[in-house]
C-alpha positions, 0 to 999 in steps of 0.5 A: 518784721514788726509788730504789726506783721506778727499780730497779722500772723497771730490773727490768721492763726486764730481764725484758721483755729476757728474755722477748722474747729468750728464744724465738730464743735457746733455739731457737738453743742447741738447734740449735747443741748439735744440730749440735755432736753431729753434728759431734763424732759424724761429725768434720766441723769445718766452721764454716758447717755450725754457722752456716747452721742457726742462722740459718735457725731464728732467721729462723724463730722471729723470723717465728713469735714476731714479732708476739707479741714485738712486742705485749709490747714495744709493750705495755710501752712504752705502759705505761711511757709512761703511768707518766710523769705519776705518776712525775715528780710 
């Protein structure tokens, strides 16, 4: 196992992390932006007004995209475990 293989495995792991976290992060980002815009327009500065909707959206995205996220993660882990014998040699 050389340095190039280690870097490739690390790159694949980071790509998988980005793919799995993107739906939740994007949804929370959009909701946070909309709530911040609403707070700026109405001049209501309440911390829970920003926190609760973002929490609810994150839970909803996990409920909707959770099976896809789990499937992607399981496939990646399976491929990684199957590649171990070839990497050791």
